[in-house]
N, C-alpha and C positions, 0 to 999 in steps of 0.2 A: 504493500500500500504506500501511497505517497504521503510524505510529511507535509505540514502546512507550508513550509518554504518551497518544497517541490510543487505543490499545488499552485501557488502563486506564479511560479516560473512558467507553468504550462497554460495559464489562463483560467484556473479554477479559483473561486473565491472561498477561502476557508471560513467556517463558522466562527462567530465571535462568542467566546466562552460566556461573557456576561449576558448576552442575548439568549444563549441557550439555557442558562440557569433560570432566567426570568420566564422563559417559555415552558420549561419543565415544571416550574412552580405553578404556572397558570393551568397546565394540563392536569396536574395532580389535584388542583382545586376544582376544575370543571369536570374532569372525567377520571376519577380515581381508579376505576376498574375498566380499562379498555378491553372489550371482548374481541378476541382473535379467533377467527375460524379458518379452517384449512391448515391446521398446525402441521399435519403430516406433509403437506406441500411445502410449507415454509422450512421444515427440517431438511427436505431434499434440496431446496434452493440454497439454503445456507451452506450445505456441504459442497455443492457444485461451485458456488462463488469462491469458497476457500480453496478449491482445487484449480481455480483460475478460469472458470467459464464466464465469458462476458455476459452481462445480464442487464435487461431493461425492465423496470417495473412500470406498468401502465395502469394507474388508478383513475377512477372517475373523480370529478372535482366539484364539490358543493360548498366549500368553506375555505377561508384563509387558514384555518387550523389544520387542513388536510396534510400539508407538508410536515409540520412539527409532529403530528400524530404518527404518521408513517415513519418518520425518522426515529421517534422514540421506540417503536416496536422493533425496527430493524437493528438499531444500535444495541438493543438489549440482547440481540443474537450475534453480536460481533460483526455486524454488517455496517459499512460506512458509506451510505448512498450520497450521490451528487445529484442535485435537482436542476433541471433545465428551467430557467425562469425568464420571463419577459422583462425587458428594460422598463416598461411602463409601471412596474411595481414600485419603482424607486420614486414615483411622484407622490406617494402617500406615506407620511411618516410612520404610521402604524404598521403598514405592510412591509415597510423597510426594516423595522425591528424583527418582524416575523422572518423575513428573508435572511437576515443576518444570523438567525438562530440555526440556519441550515448551511451546508456546503453547496455552493451554487455555480452554475455556468450561465452567464447572461446571454440572451439572444435578442435579436430585433424581431418582435412578433410580426407575423404577416399582416395582422389587423392594424398595426401602427404605421401610418403613412410616413414617408420620409420626403423632405423637401430636396431640391437639387443640391443644396449645400450639405445635406445629411447623407446623401447616397453613398459617399465613400466611407463614412463612419458605419453605415449599415453593412456594407460589404465586409469591412474589416472585422466588425463585431461578429458577424455570422461565420466568417472564415475562422476566426479565433475559437468560436464555440465548437466547430466541428473538430478542430485539432485537439481542444481540451477534452471533448467527449471521447475521442479515441484513446487519449492518455488515461482517462478515468476507467474506461472499459478494460483496458489491458493491464491495469494495476489494481484489480480486485475492488474497484469502486463502482458498483452498479449505478446506472442512471435511473432517475425517476422522471417520467414525462407524463404530463396530463394530456391524453389524446384528444380531449374536447377543446383544448387550447385556451379555455376560459372557464370560470365558474358558472355552473348552472344556477340561475336565479330562482328556479322553481323547485330545485332538488331532484328533478327528473334527469335521466341520462340523455345527453345530447349526441348528435352525430359526430363520429370520430373523424379527424382530419387526415385524409390520405397522404398529405404532404409530410406528415410526421413519420409515417411508415417508410416513405421514400428516402427521407433524409437520415434516419437513425437505425433502422432495422439491420442494415448491412454495412455499417461503418467498420465493424470488426467481424471476421469470419468466426462462425461457431456461436453466435449470440443466441441466448435464450430470452424469450419474452414472457413476462409474468402478468396476467390480468389481476387487478386488485379492485375490490368493491368496498367503498366506504359509505356507511350509513349512519346518520345521526349527528354528524359534525355540524351540519347547518343549523340544527336546533341549539347547539352549544355556542356557536359563533356565526350568526347569520350575517347577510350583507348589510352593511351600515352600522353594525354593532362593534364597539371598541373592546369592551371587556366580556369575557365568556360567561355564560350562565352556569350555575353550580350544579354538580351531580347529574350530568346528562349521560344517557346511554349511547355509547358510540361502538359500532361493530366494524371491524376491518377483516375482510375475507380474502384469502390468497388462493388463486386458482392454480391448476397444474401448469408448469412451464411449457412453452411452445417453442419448438425449434424454428428459428426465423427462416432458414433456407427451405425447410419442408413447407412452411406456410406459404412462402412465395411461389413454390412450384404448384401447390394446390390452387392458389389464387390465379395463377396464369391460365389454368384450365377454365376458369370462370370468365376472365376478362383480360384483354391485352393490357389494360391499365390495371395491373395486378394490385396496386397499392390500396385501392378502395375496398375490394373484397377482403384484403388482408386485414385492414384496420377494422372492417365490419366484423370479421371473425373474432377479433380481440374484444370489441365492444359487446358482442353477443355473449362472450364468456363472462364479462363483467356483469351484464344484465342478469344472467342466470343466477348470480350470487346476491342480487338485490331483491327486495320485496317487489311483487308485481306492480304496485302503484308507482314505483320509482324507475321503471324500465324505459319510460319515455319512447324515444325513437326506435327502441329495440324490444317493444312490448309484444310483438307478434311471435 
């Protein structure tokens, strides 16, 4: 694994210990008993990461607390994830604190337009993000990417972005993809709320890992644009672990 100095050198932003302590305290206050389902899958995933298998976690996104919640669970297993985060998060002081509690790689979100003067910055930011992502994956730091690319304001699962599968699934050969379903975090810290509500039930479910190359070959049989059926397959796995009322775009 990479040290904090090595992380900075390759374009990864290490977590701030002070921010992490604050966030851990808030999570203990708000969700003292995080429910984890799919423990057998997580055990297998933990072992393969320790053996050097490049891994990407794909969770749904319903709250700003999702990242810290997932980080807390993974770090308790000796897994040190790196989160792909959009630059626009830095516009909000509170979400900035949340982000600093995590180890991150900043990207320029597709939804964030760039002016002519910003285009070079966008290009450099995204180029650096891909390089940093490869370094993370090859040094036992799994990536965490929210495939919906933004929080769901309703709590229901949104359509997965095919561009994410195109950009990240095959950065490193032999990558495994892990669908993750988060339920209840929006009640703990919903949109517009600064402090979390106390003693909320939050469940995080881990699906079976998917071989990225096998998924691509299967998806190519469905469509020449393989990335959409590939990300849809991942989203369907997430939906299967959520309550039916939360499945949104993938309720059928």
